[in-house]
C-alpha positions as MATLAB code, in Angstrom:
seq = 'XXXXXXXXXXXXXXXXXXXXXXXXXXXXXXXXXXXXXXXXXXXXXXXXXXXXXXXXXXXXXXXXXXXXXXXXXXXXXXXXXXXXXXXXXXXXXXXXXXXXXXXXXXXXXXXXXXXXXXXXXXXXXXXXXXXXXXXXXXXXXXXXXXXXXXXXXXXXXXXXXXXXXXXXXXXXXXXXXXXXXXXXXXXXXXXXXXXXXXXXXXXXXXXXXXXXXXXXXXXXXXXXXXXXXXXXXXXXXXXXXXXXXXXXXXXXXXXXXXXXXXXXXXXXXXXXX';
ca = [
     -77.771   -2.531  131.520;
     -74.072   -2.704  132.204;
     -73.682   -6.117  130.575;
     -75.415   -4.891  127.477;
     -73.230   -1.823  127.408;
     -70.027   -4.012  127.506;
     -71.010   -6.019  124.430;
     -69.958   -3.399  121.831;
     -66.792   -2.799  123.703;
     -65.959   -6.505  123.736;
     -66.888   -6.831  120.103;
     -64.683   -3.910  119.175;
     -61.789   -5.441  121.086;
     -62.316   -8.780  119.335;
     -62.434   -7.163  115.928;
     -59.177   -5.227  116.667;
     -57.515   -8.455  117.747;
     -58.626  -10.307  114.638;
     -57.462   -7.404  112.444;
     -54.143   -7.386  114.265;
     -53.735  -11.107  113.792;
     -54.736  -10.767  110.102;
     -52.164   -8.048  109.677;
     -49.522  -10.115  111.283;
     -50.358  -13.120  109.007;
     -50.139  -10.889  105.988;
     -46.711   -9.680  107.071;
     -45.614  -13.300  107.532;
     -47.024  -14.242  104.194;
     -45.156  -11.410  102.420;
     -41.975  -12.540  104.231;
     -42.523  -16.091  102.950;
     -43.250  -14.747   99.480;
     -40.044  -12.741   99.474;
     -38.035  -15.815  100.635;
     -39.680  -17.874   97.921;
     -38.793  -15.326   95.290;
     -35.177  -15.378   96.305;
     -35.112  -19.178   96.290;
     -36.739  -19.174   92.868;
     -34.225  -16.812   91.473;
     -31.469  -19.107   92.754;
     -33.231  -22.020   90.894;
     -33.952  -23.679   94.301;
     -37.514  -24.572   93.204;
     -38.256  -27.105   95.939;
     -37.342  -24.515   98.567;
     -39.354  -21.862   96.739;
     -42.430  -24.119   96.623;
     -42.168  -24.534  100.431;
     -42.104  -20.780  100.947;
     -44.867  -20.026   98.550;
     -47.097  -22.730  100.062;
     -46.596  -21.282  103.532;
     -47.504  -17.821  102.124;
     -50.664  -19.255  100.615;
     -51.548  -20.902  103.938;
     -51.016  -17.609  105.812;
     -52.875  -15.395  103.357;
     -55.063  -17.385  100.862;
     -56.592  -14.152   99.544;
     -53.413  -12.902   97.949;
     -53.429  -14.152   94.254;
     -49.841  -13.316   93.518;
     -48.694  -15.963   95.955;
     -50.594  -18.720   94.131;
     -49.178  -17.460   90.853;
     -45.666  -17.803   92.126;
     -46.422  -21.267   93.597;
     -47.872  -22.487   90.304;
     -44.833  -21.129   88.447;
     -42.429  -22.863   90.810;
     -44.296  -26.154   90.281;
     -44.147  -25.516   86.554;
     -40.362  -25.257   86.633;
     -40.309  -28.790   87.985;
     -42.150  -30.172   85.003;
     -40.044  -31.771   82.247;
     -41.416  -31.327   78.735;
     -42.441  -34.476   76.791;
     -42.236  -36.543   79.983;
     -45.445  -38.507   80.795;
     -44.093  -40.325   83.849;
     -46.584  -40.391   86.854;
     -44.349  -38.100   88.952;
     -44.064  -35.518   86.137;
     -47.803  -35.592   85.408;
     -48.528  -35.173   89.169;
     -46.308  -32.096   89.357;
     -47.914  -30.654   86.207;
     -51.385  -31.299   87.668;
     -50.423  -29.516   90.901;
     -49.331  -26.464   88.891;
     -52.515  -26.624   86.784;
     -54.706  -26.828   89.942;
     -52.951  -23.850   91.477;
     -53.419  -21.731   88.445;
     -57.069  -22.752   88.353;
     -57.464  -21.486   91.949;
     -56.316  -18.093   90.764;
     -58.828  -18.198   87.889;
     -61.691  -18.801   90.277;
     -61.396  -15.126   91.363;
     -59.618  -13.706   88.314;
     -61.082  -15.600   85.294;
     -59.013  -13.737   82.642;
     -55.643  -13.706   84.490;
     -53.246  -14.010   81.547;
     -50.481  -15.678   83.501;
     -52.733  -18.474   84.668;
     -54.325  -19.060   81.256;
     -50.956  -19.187   79.463;
     -49.462  -21.308   82.312;
     -52.173  -23.963   81.999;
     -51.890  -23.982   78.206;
     -48.081  -24.401   78.367;
     -48.325  -27.153   80.947;
     -50.733  -29.233   78.866;
     -48.382  -28.714   75.874;
     -45.398  -29.888   77.918;
     -47.151  -33.085   78.932;
     -48.349  -33.835   75.343;
     -52.067  -33.105   75.993;
     -52.253  -31.073   72.817;
     -56.056  -30.914   72.583;
     -56.263  -29.477   76.091;
     -53.332  -27.088   75.293;
     -55.232  -25.826   72.158;
     -58.394  -25.223   74.196;
     -56.516  -23.183   76.774;
     -54.721  -21.191   74.086;
     -58.100  -20.354   72.673;
     -59.066  -19.092   76.079;
     -56.001  -16.859   76.018;
     -57.132  -15.463   72.677;
     -60.625  -14.902   74.064;
     -59.178  -12.853   76.876;
     -56.725  -11.066   74.611;
     -57.402  -11.222   70.832;
     -54.041   -9.603   70.210;
     -51.925  -12.370   71.776;
     -49.847  -13.408   68.785;
     -48.119  -16.229   70.653;
     -51.414  -17.912   71.485;
     -52.559  -17.879   67.836;
     -49.093  -19.096   66.753;
     -49.143  -21.953   69.304;
     -52.538  -23.179   68.055;
     -51.110  -23.246   64.549;
     -48.074  -25.285   65.781;
     -50.354  -27.775   67.529;
     -52.409  -28.216   64.313;
     -49.198  -28.705   62.329;
     -47.834  -31.254   64.800;
     -50.996  -33.409   64.565;
     -51.010  -33.106   60.792;
     -47.390  -34.189   60.596;
     -48.009  -37.254   62.727;
     -50.941  -38.200   60.516;
     -48.845  -37.660   57.404;
     -45.934  -39.741   58.747;
     -48.172  -42.569   59.680;
     -49.979  -42.738   56.296;
     -46.954  -42.122   54.125;
     -44.614  -44.620   55.883;
     -47.560  -47.038   55.861;
     -47.410  -46.775   51.994;
     -43.691  -47.650   52.186;
     -42.608  -44.096   51.420;
     -40.795  -41.429   53.339;
     -42.080  -37.819   53.909;
     -40.185  -35.997   51.233;
     -41.322  -32.398   51.990;
     -42.512  -31.704   48.480;
     -45.944  -33.423   48.542;
     -45.096  -37.124   48.000;
     -46.487  -37.081   44.481;
     -46.357  -40.905   44.181;
     -48.552  -41.512   47.224;
     -51.357  -43.910   46.148;
     -54.647  -42.049   45.676;
     -56.460  -44.143   48.348;
     -53.835  -43.332   50.981;
     -53.849  -39.653   49.851;
     -57.624  -39.419   50.309;
     -57.438  -41.024   53.756;
     -54.794  -38.534   54.686;
     -56.893  -35.623   53.247;
     -59.769  -36.676   55.433;
     -57.584  -36.516   58.535;
     -55.537  -33.444   57.734;
     -57.837  -31.016   55.803;
     -59.470  -29.578   58.941;
     -56.154  -29.312   60.781;
     -54.485  -27.631   57.800;
     -57.336  -25.114   57.413;
     -57.332  -24.345   61.154;
     -53.524  -24.060   61.206;
     -53.609  -21.520   58.355;
     -56.263  -19.495   60.126;
     -54.285  -19.126   63.350;
     -50.804  -18.735   61.846;
     -52.084  -15.973   59.579;
     -53.786  -14.372   62.594;
     -50.447  -14.435   64.389;
     -48.766  -12.635   61.523;
     -51.584  -10.093   61.248;
     -50.942   -9.242   64.973;
     -47.160   -9.384   64.583;
     -46.199   -8.764   60.912;
     -42.491   -9.850   61.388;
     -43.343  -13.078   63.297;
     -40.568  -15.235   61.844;
     -41.602  -18.456   63.635;
     -45.169  -18.175   62.343;
     -43.820  -17.666   58.831;
     -41.650  -20.747   59.141;
     -44.659  -22.862   60.192;
     -46.736  -21.516   57.266;
     -43.933  -22.895   55.082;
     -44.329  -26.314   56.796;
     -48.075  -26.183   56.655;
     -48.161  -25.623   52.931;
     -45.987  -28.749   52.619;
     -48.678  -30.691   54.499;
     -51.270  -29.216   52.151;
     -49.215  -30.401   49.159;
     -49.550  -33.995   50.475;
     -53.303  -34.019   50.172;
     -53.636  -32.694   46.608;
     -54.203  -36.307   45.504;
     -53.009  -36.373   41.870;
     -53.464  -32.617   41.192;
     -49.818  -31.916   40.299;
     -50.418  -28.243   39.539;
     -52.001  -27.714   42.950;
     -49.151  -29.641   44.602;
     -46.531  -27.460   42.878;
     -48.388  -24.290   43.802;
     -48.432  -25.359   47.489;
     -44.697  -26.002   47.375;
     -44.192  -22.607   45.747;
     -46.104  -20.947   48.605;
     -44.084  -22.959   51.085;
     -40.821  -21.667   49.547;
     -42.237  -18.180   49.526;
     -42.944  -18.248   53.315;
     -39.532  -19.839   53.977;
     -37.850  -16.958   52.144;
     -39.949  -14.416   54.087;
     -38.881  -16.032   57.368;
     -35.256  -16.009   56.323;
     -35.563  -12.341   55.305;
     -37.044  -11.397   58.663;
     -34.239  -13.243   60.489;
     -31.531  -11.616   58.318;
     -32.987   -8.179   58.966;
     -33.082   -8.870   62.745;
     -29.444  -10.021   62.766;
     -28.321   -6.982   60.824;
     -30.121   -4.710   63.300;
     -28.580   -6.621   66.247;
     -25.139   -6.276   64.710;
     -25.594   -2.633   64.003;
     -26.598   -1.996   67.659;
     -23.683   -3.997   69.017;
     -21.226   -1.981   66.907;
     -22.810    1.331   67.726;
     -20.807    1.873   70.972;
     -17.410    1.233   69.328;
     -15.356    4.401   68.590;
     -12.461    3.938   66.142;
      -9.381    6.045   66.811;
];
């Protein structure tokens, strides 16, 4: 009877010890997290990664630590660099963000982080897919819609450059009216879906954020891609260029208005005597 009576007491003592150890580890993890944040703010990213990794090891259940770790990895990634070392660092950041998403599937920081990383290492199809996930989680995310439009434009521009230079011409920005019909139709096959998709998402970005200057600027550029695939329809080509100019003027107007507001605010504290 005595031995049976002692079991709950022993169990309680063990639970208390485990809880105490867990509490200590959490405190150590927070300490490592704070040290990592300080290193990160000082742009000492390697040191920050070390602290964040220790914090993760001490308390794997705390998602904020993995977010900081992934962000520190991300700072080590050089855009447009597809060297093995850079790709490895990007993948470590992506893997860490994905670990957060296992428990928090709609975490905006992780979704956006992965999308940005794929964009930085020129994996644009993957970047687009992840930006769509950002929009699924938050349909009001104007930057995600804008970025999808930018990706569509970039792919369309590469296609246009390849076809037009292959026809011994240069991209002239006003529709390349003298592009041979065969080349134009080949380009239309490649670019029509990209242009339609790009218009959809760039307009969505502006619906969410009416004064989105960058989205307006890319609508200007996208209409110039559309002008290149009108294939002999000069009236349609000119109409596209007119729309391009219209969006360019809108973008410039938004920029001018923003600059005037900024100047007005900066002068507001000056008192003339």
